[in-house]
Residue, then its C-alpha position, 0 to 999 in steps of 0.5 A: x344357544x343361550x342369549x350370551x352365546x351369540x357368535x360375532x361382535x356387533x359394531x357399536x353404531x349398529x348396537x345403538x341403532x337397534x336400541x333406539x329403534x326399539x325404545x319408545x318415549x314414556x307416555x305418562x305426564x304430569x304437571x309441575x311447578x316451574x321451580x321443580x322443572x329443572x332437568x325434566x322434559x316438556x310434554x307439550x309445546x309452551x306458547x307465550x301468553x304475552x308479548x315480550x316486551x309487553x310495551x315499547x321501551x327504551x334500550x338506554x338512558x336518554x331522552x324520548x322524542x319525535x325524530x321529525x322534531x330535530x329536522x329544523x332544530x337541535x333543542x327541545x323542551x323537557x316535559x317529564x320523565x319515564x322510569x322503569x315501572x313509572x311511565x310518563x302519563x301523557x303525550x309527548x307533544x311536538x317540540x317536547x322530549x321526555x327523560x327516559x331510563x333503560x327499560x322504561x315505557x316509551x311515552x305516547x307520541x315519542x318514536x325515538x330515544x337519543x342517549x344522554x351522552x349526546x345531549x347538553x342540558x340547560x334547565x328544561x332546554x335539552x340540546x341534542x348534539x346528534x340526530x337519530x332515525x325514527x325508532x332508534x334505541x327503541x325496543x318494540x312490542x314483541x321484539x323478543x317474543x310475540x304472543x302465541x309463539x312457541x318459546x320452548x318445544x315439546x321434548x326439550x329438557x329444561x335447563x338453566x337456559x329455559x328457566x328465566x325465559x319461562x319465568x319472564x312469561x309468567x308461566x308458573x306450571x309446566x306439563x312434563x314427562x315422567x322421569x324414567x325409573x331405573x333399577x340397578x344392582x351389582x352382582x358378585x360374591x367378591x363385592x363388598x360395600x364401601x366402609x367395610x374391611x376387605x377379606x382375601x379375594x374381595x373388592x369394593x363395589x365401586x360400580x354402583x356409585x358411578x352408575x347412580x351418579x350418571x343415572x341421576x345426571x341423566x335425569x332418572x329416578x333410581x332404585x338402588x337394589x344393592x349388591x346381589x350375590x352369585x345366587x340364582x335365587x337372589x338374582x331371580x328375586x332382584x330381577x322380579x323387584x326390578x320389573x317395577x322400574x322402566x329400566x334395569x341396569x346390572x353390573x357384572x354377570x353377563x360374561x362367560x364365568x361359571x358363576x355368572x348366573x345372570x345370563x341364565x336367568x335372562x334366558x329363562x325370563x327375558x328376551x335379549x336383543x343382542x349380547x357382545x359388541x365390537x367395543x373396548x372397553x365394554x364387549x360383554x354388553x347385553x340389551x333386551x327386556x325382562x317382562x315390560x322392563x328394558x334391560x341393560x347388562x353392563x360389564x363388571x369392570x369399572x371402566x367398561x361399566x361407565x363407558x357402556x352406560x355413557x355411550x349406549x344407555x345415556x341416549x336410550x334413556x334420553x329417548x325414553x324420557x321424551x327428550x327429542x332434542x338430545x345431542x350426542x357428546x361433541x366430537x372433534x379432531x385432535x392431534x395425538x401427542x402420545x402413543x395410543x396402543x390399539x389392535x384392529x377389531x373393536x372400536x376403542x374408547x380410550x381416556x384422554x386429556x385434550x388441550x389447546x396448544x400455543x398455536x390454537x391447535x387441539x391436542x390430546x394425550x393418553x391418561x396412561x393405563x387404559x385397562x378396563x379396571x384402571x378407573x383412575x384413567x376416568x378421573x384424569x380424563x376430560x374426553x374419550x379418544x374414539x379409535x375406529x374399529x379397524x384402526x391400529x396403533x396411533x403414533x404422535x402427530x396422527x389425527x384422532x377423533x375425540x369426544x368431549x365429556x358432556x354435562x353428565x361427567x361433571 
């Protein structure tokens, strides 16, 4: 029995579990400059080399003083100024106050800041119209981050949220994991590159464009091997080249057609963990290894290829990249406003458009044609409508699970 003749359909959750159980994070690491770290995954915990803030400072514009000095008077003498980057040099003595700006260093001797709106100024005499407890409007040393704290954990993918934090600590270089390298190609004599005229029976190769876009969004380095014709020799050559990569992703060639040679070569050279899953679109998805390279065989239909890449390959690549804080796309419950056609037997990832109605409730409508070749449904959608394996047709008013597209779709 060949790799693509295995009877039965594996549930999607089981398929993903089997993938993630086998794949281990890449071990190769290197050091990059902070400017080059976006999208990479930390290979070690980052600890703060300093306190943030490194000195006690004012949380607003006003006057720094000793809170106890206002117990018996409401007027203090102005003794100087403290600006951001230009601190007051000296000590705030009893009966004195210091003009201070937001972020400026607290003068020695002062423990409190009263905002300027709560004062009356008469030359160097400052009258305070309100009192404040000691420590009010003061940001102490280490209020945000203490020296030695783990500020970003190993396995975190660096985003725009982490970049300013790391910069604020003066960290110029980061240890990161190597990006997974993914080789990919499309198979089929009917495929033609975009920009060339089509002849009878031919179609444009759209899959590689979607696959490349998603792989790059996933944070991978890519090897585009192009269109491989339905030739055993050409396919063997492409597979051999792809073993330079960490992962090979193919599009088409793992179904049951007479000219689908990919499955034959996999039987010869690779080891396939499973093939065929209870998923629509995307039933003919194959997973395994070719030598030391992970193999993911996507279906040839454009929507099927994108859905399986997004649902099954994305979390696999996150684990391979060492991203141990990866979160699957967010799911929530919505009310169907249109009919969703379905038959029991496979989990269905239909394309939908969700919105919030006037009452604040989440609604979802179909994008229309849900065929695996109707790629306009992906363009129009902003979510997947995830219909359970044994569920049938959904009528308006019924509750369904929707899965919001994550950053890779935008």
